[in-house]
N, C-alpha and C positions, 0 to 999 in steps of 0.2 A: 873616189873622193866625194864627199857630200858634206859641205861646210855647215849645213842646216842641223848635222848631228850634234854640234857643240852649243846650239841656242838654248835648249833647257838648262845649261849651266851659265852661260854668258849673260842672259837676259836679267836674272835675278842678282847675278854678281855685280853687274854694272849699275844696276838700280840701286842695289844696297850701298855701294860706294857713294853714288850720287846722293843719296838721302843723308849721309852724314853731315853734308854741306848745310842741310836745312833742318837742324835739330829742333828750333823752336816752332817751326810751321807743322803742326801736328796733322792738319788736314790734307796738306799736299803730301805728306809722307804716306798717309793712309791711301790717297787716290793713286799715286804712283806705284804704290805696292800692288794695289788691286789690278791695275793696268799691266804691271809686270808679270804677275802670276797668271793672269788671263792669256797673255801673249806666250808665255811659257807652255800652257796648256795646249794652246793652238798650234804651236810649232811641233809639239810631241804628237798631236793628232795627225798633222800632215806627214810627219815621219812615219806613223804607224800605217798610213795610206801607202807611202812609198815602199815599205817593208812588204805590205801585202801584194803590191804590183810588181816589184822589181827584185825582192829579196833583202837581205841584211844590208844595212847601209853603214859605211864606216867613213872616218876621217883619220888621217895621220897628223898629229898635232907638230907644226913646225916644218912639215913637209919631209920629215925623215920616214922611209918606209919601214913597215914592221919587219922584223921584231926590234928594230934599233930605236925607233921612235916611240911616242906614247900613242896608242891607238884607242880611239873613242869609237864605241859600237853601238848602234841602234838595231837590236833584234826586237822581235814582237813581244817577247817577255819583258824586257826592259821598258819598252814603250807603253805597255798596259799600265805597268807600275808608275811612270812618270805622268801619264795623263790622270791617274787616280790620285796621285800626290797632289797635282795642280788643283783638282777640284776640292779636295779636303783643305788644302792651304787657303784656298779663296774663303771656304766656309769659316775657317778658323780666324781669318783676318777681319771677316765681318763681325764675328762675335766680339772679337778683341777691342774693335774700334768702339763698341758701346759698353764694354764691361771692364776694361782696364783703366785705371786712373791716369790722367794727363801727366801727373808727375812721373810716373813710370815711363810713359811713352817718350818723354823728352830725353830720356837716358838711353836713346837709340834702340828702342824696342823694335821698330819696323826693320831697320837695317839688319839686326841679328836674326830676325824672324826670316828675312830673305837669305842670309848666308846659311841658315840651317837648311832651306830647301836647296840651296847650291850643293851642299855637302851630300844630301839625299840623292839629288838627281845625278850628281857625279858618281856616286857609288854605283848607281843603276847603269850608267852609261859606259864607264871606263872599261878598257880591255887590258889593263895593265895592273899587276897585283900590287906593286908598290904605290901606284896612283890610287889604287882602292884603299890603301891605308891612309893616304893623304886626305882623300874625300871623307873617310870615316872622321879623321881628326878635326877637319873643317866643320863637319856636322857636330861633333861632340864639343868642340870649343864654344861654338853658338849655343849648344844646349846647356853648357855650364853657366853662361851668363843669363840664358832665359830662366834656368831653374832658380837662380839666386837673385834675379831681378827683383828688387824691392826690399830685400834685406831683413826679412823677418827672422825671428829665431828658428821656427822650423825649416825654413828654406835653407839656412846656413847649415843646419845639422845635416840635412839630407844631401845638401851639395857635397859636402865633405865625404860621405859614403858613396854617393855617384861617382865623384871624381876619382876616389881610390880604386873602385872597382874597374873603372876605365883605364886607368894608368896601368893597372896589372894586365889587363887584356890587350892593351896596346903593346906593352912589352913583349907579352907572348906573340902577338902578330908580327913583331920585327924578327924574333927568333925563328918563327916559322918561315918567313920570306927569306931570311939568311939561309936556312937549310936548303930551301927549295932552289934558291939561286945557286948554291954550291953544287947542288946534285944536277941540275938541268942547263945552268949557264945562260938562263933567260929570265926575264920578268914579264914578258908578254904571256897572257893567259892561254892564247891559242897556240903559241909556240910550245909553251910548257906541256899543253895537252899532246901536241905532236911528239915531243921528245919522250914523254912517259909512254905513249903508245909504241914508240920504237924499242924502247928498252924494257917495258913491262913495269908494272907497279910492284916492286919488291917489298919485302918487310920494312925497309928503312922509309921508303916512300909512304907506305901505309901508316907508319908512325908518324911521319910529317903531317899525314892528312888528319890524324887525331888531334895534333897540336892546333891545327887550323879549326877542327870542330870545337875544340874547347874555347878558342878564341871567339867564334862567332856565336856559340851558345851562350857565352857571358853577355855579349851584346844583344842577343835575340831574347834573352831570358828563357832559354831552353835549359831545363833542369836548374842551371845556376841563376835562379831568379829571385834570391833572398832580397835584393836591393830594390826590386822594383816597386812593390806596393807602397813602400814609404817616399821614394823619390817622386813618383807620379801623383802623389797626394799634396806634394809641397807647393808648386807653382800655381798662378792663376788658372782658372778653367780653360780659357783657350789655348794657353801653352800646354797644360796638361793633356787636352784633347789632341793636340798636334803630336805630342811625345807618344800617347798611346796608340795613335793611328799609324805613326811612320817609323819611330826609331827601332822598334823591334824588328819591323818588316825589313830594314836594311840588312840587319844581321840574318833574317831568314833568307833574303835574296842572295846573300853571299854564300850561305850553306848550299842552296839551290845551284848556284853558278859553280862553285868549286867541286860539288859532287855529281855534277852532270857533264861538266866540261873537262875537268881535270882529274879527279880522283874516282873514276867510275868503273874501274877494272876489277875491283875486289868487293862487289856489293854484298856478298855473304858475311863480309866482316864490317865494312864502313856502314852501309845501310842498314844492317841489322843493329848496329850500336845506336844509329840515329833514331830507329824505331823504338828501342828501349828507352832512350832519353825522352822521346815524345811521350811514351806511356806513363813514365814517372812524372813527367811535367803535368800531364793532364790530371793524374791522380792527386797530387799534392795540391794543384791548383784548385781542383773541385773541392778538396776538403777545406781549403782556406775561404772559397767563395760561400760555402754553406755555413761556415763556423762562425763568422763575424756578423755583427749588426751594425757596423760603421759602413756608411755607404761607399767611402772612398776606398776601403779595403775590399768590399765586395767587388767593386767594379776592377780594382786592381788585379785581383785573383782571376777575374774573368779575361783579362788580357793574356795572362799566363796560360789558361786553359786554351785559348786560340792559337797561341804559339805551337803548342804540343799537337794540337789537332791538325794544323797546316802541315807539319812536318811528317805526318803519316803518309801523306801522298808521296813524298819523295822516298821515304822508306819502302814502300811498295814498288818503286821503280817501274811502274807500268804506265801505259798512256793513259788509261782511265783515271789512275790515282794522280798523276800529274795534272790532268784536266781538272779534276777536283780541287787541287791545291791552288792552281791559279784563280779559279772561280771563287774559292774561299778567300784568297788573299785580297782581292778586289773588295769582296763583301766585308772582310774583317776591317780593312782600312777605313771604310765608310762608317761601318756600325760602331766601332769603337770611338771614332771622333763623335759620332751623335750620341752615344750613350754618356760619354763624359760631359758633353755639353748640356745634356738634360740633367744629369745629376748635379753638376756644377750650379745650374739654374735653381734647382731645388735648395741646395745648401745656401745659395744667395737669398732666397725667399725666406727661409726658415732659420737661418743662422746657426743650424747645427747639421752635423753629418751623422748623429745617432738616429738610427731608424726607429727606435723606440719612442723618440720624443716627436715623431712626425705622423700626421693622420689627416686623412680627408682633403688633401689638396685638389683633389679633381674637381670639387665643387667651386673653388675660386679660379681654377686654372684647367678647365675641361680639354683645351686644345693641347696642352702640354702633357696631361694625363694620358690621353688617348694616343699621342705620339710616342709616349714611353711605352705604352702597351704594344703598339707595333714594333718597337725597337726590342723589346723583351722577346717577342715571338720570333723576330728575324734572328736575333742572336742565338736562339735555341735550334733554328733551322726548321721551323714550322713553314709548310708550304702555303701560299706561293712566294713567300718572301726570299730575299736574297741569299740567306745562309743554307737554303734548302738544296739547290743544285750542288753546291760544292760538297755539302755532307753527304750526299747520296754517292757521288762519284768517288771520293775519298774512302768511304766505307767498301764500296764495290771494288776498288783497287786494292784494298787490304786483303779482301777475301780472295781475289784473283791471284794475289802473291802468296796465298797461303799463310797470311798474317792474320787469321781470324780473330786471335786473342787481342791483336792490336786494334781491329776494327771494333770488337766488343767493347774494349775500353773507351774508344771514341764515342760509341753510342750511350754508354753509362755516363760518360762525362757531360754528354748533351743533357741528360735528364738533370744532372746536378746544376748545370748553367741554368735551365728552365726553372728549377726550384729557386735558385738564389735571386734572379730577377723578377720572377712573379712575386716573390716574398716582398720586394720593394714595392711592387704595384698594390698588393693587397694590404700592406700596412701602411705605406706612405700615402698612396693616393685615395685609396677606399677608406671606408670607416667614418667615424664622426670627426667633424672638422675641429681641430683643437687650436687653430690659429686664425684670427680674423684679418681681414684686408689691412686694418690699421696697424696690426701688431707685426706685419711682415718687414723683414729687414732690408729688403730690396725690392726691385722690379723687373718685369720681364720686357719692358718697353725697349724695343729696338733689337732685342736678341732672339726673337722667335724666328726671323727669316732664315738664318743658316741652319736652324734646327729643322725647319719645314722643309728646306731644300734637301737636306741629307735624308730627311723620312721619304720624301718623294723618291729619291734615288733608290733607297733600299727596296721600295715597292717595285719600282720600274726595272731594277736589275733582276728581280725574281720573275716577274711577268715577261720580261724581254730577254731571257737568258739566251734564247736561240739566236738574237741578233749578234750576240758576242761570240757564238760558237766558232765562225770561221777564223776570227782573230786569235781565239784561245787554241784552237786546232794547229795553227800555224806556230805559235809559241811552243806547244807541246812537242810538235815535230822537230823544232830547232833544238829543244833540250835533250831529246832522245837521239838525235843524229848530230853529235858535235862537229862532224866534218863540215856542215853548213857553216858554222860559226868560224871554223879554221880557214875554209876557202875564202870567206869574205875578208877576214883580217890578213891573213898571209898571202892568199892568192891574188888579192887586189882586184877582184872582179868588179867592184863598184867604184 
């Protein structure tokens, strides 16, 4: 038992509830939110250290032993994601503090921002399938409010679409949980894994696994991504950035957890389907990214390509493929937040998201321009930036698993990514300046710090990838050997 395991959930939750009492004191809300997210990240980093030294850490909520109580589990895979979440959330809230109107902040922006992080961290840490559903709902309810916060026409339109998609996926999620409980008699994921290992993954269980794959694919924008480009373009930049960085990653995490811990016995069926979905996602995402001249649409489709590429590592189901997926997950969370912040800043300055109406921004904003250039190269996986390691390992993993076609699609999609983001640099930042400083619709005052921090991180992750290797290896070992997770939860070794 290690009570620290629940800190990444409890800290932002208590802070969010406390902030409701100080609706009008915006500065206090910002300061406490920043402290809360920093403490959340520190507690997650300490847990990662404990996992490295002593193995997977668990706590049984309420003192009920597994599988009867709710298990919260900190393994290296989940801790890496919680730490990265905290870093990106801090960058997002710094940007929001300078870019979102005070009238919006007074309507509980900071509390719901923290509740979103509660849902994300809870999804990463829970070891119970029904509690995973609850954490998803906490995250989604907070996201419904944040996406509609402000009440503009486009926000309300996209909110309706976003809510309907998630209601359908949540209903399917409950159906999947009901079937799984009826078959295995338990909701604890480690216990479910034990039961399935005992009786074997028959046709019915494989069908149930497909139901879960559909549910998480809708939430991760894997293949079923039609809702994403519009929904992520509606809210303010800081909110869109945190959505792009985190929400799809929670769905991806759930797919990884379910298909490495629970449904890993028939990979020639389940993991092949995952690979096919990943390939289709990359192809359609790439077509969308190069087809549009609207900045929001271009970066929205780049989110979709990233989802398809990350899932290739799981489809290969090899150590090197999973290693690549974890490296790429960390990279993708940071780079998507950075990309959305930069593009949001460009739209704030120019007042338009049409790339054809923008030119020569780098002359007035050289630091913004060159940080975008680094972001574009990192997004495409150019060495030595952060996207390179993940891309190499995922491609190697797909070749190792005889999924050459999948690796080839991944590489071709990378070229499409490079074309789509370099197009923005060539047309938007280079060329003749068409807008003077006086004509600009906004300012970069106070919002460059989080952009600079995330740019520094994407360079550091690329150059210092070896420093992460021991932690990533532990995470991969845990994913490929589910008995470690089961022993920690059911065996009560910690």
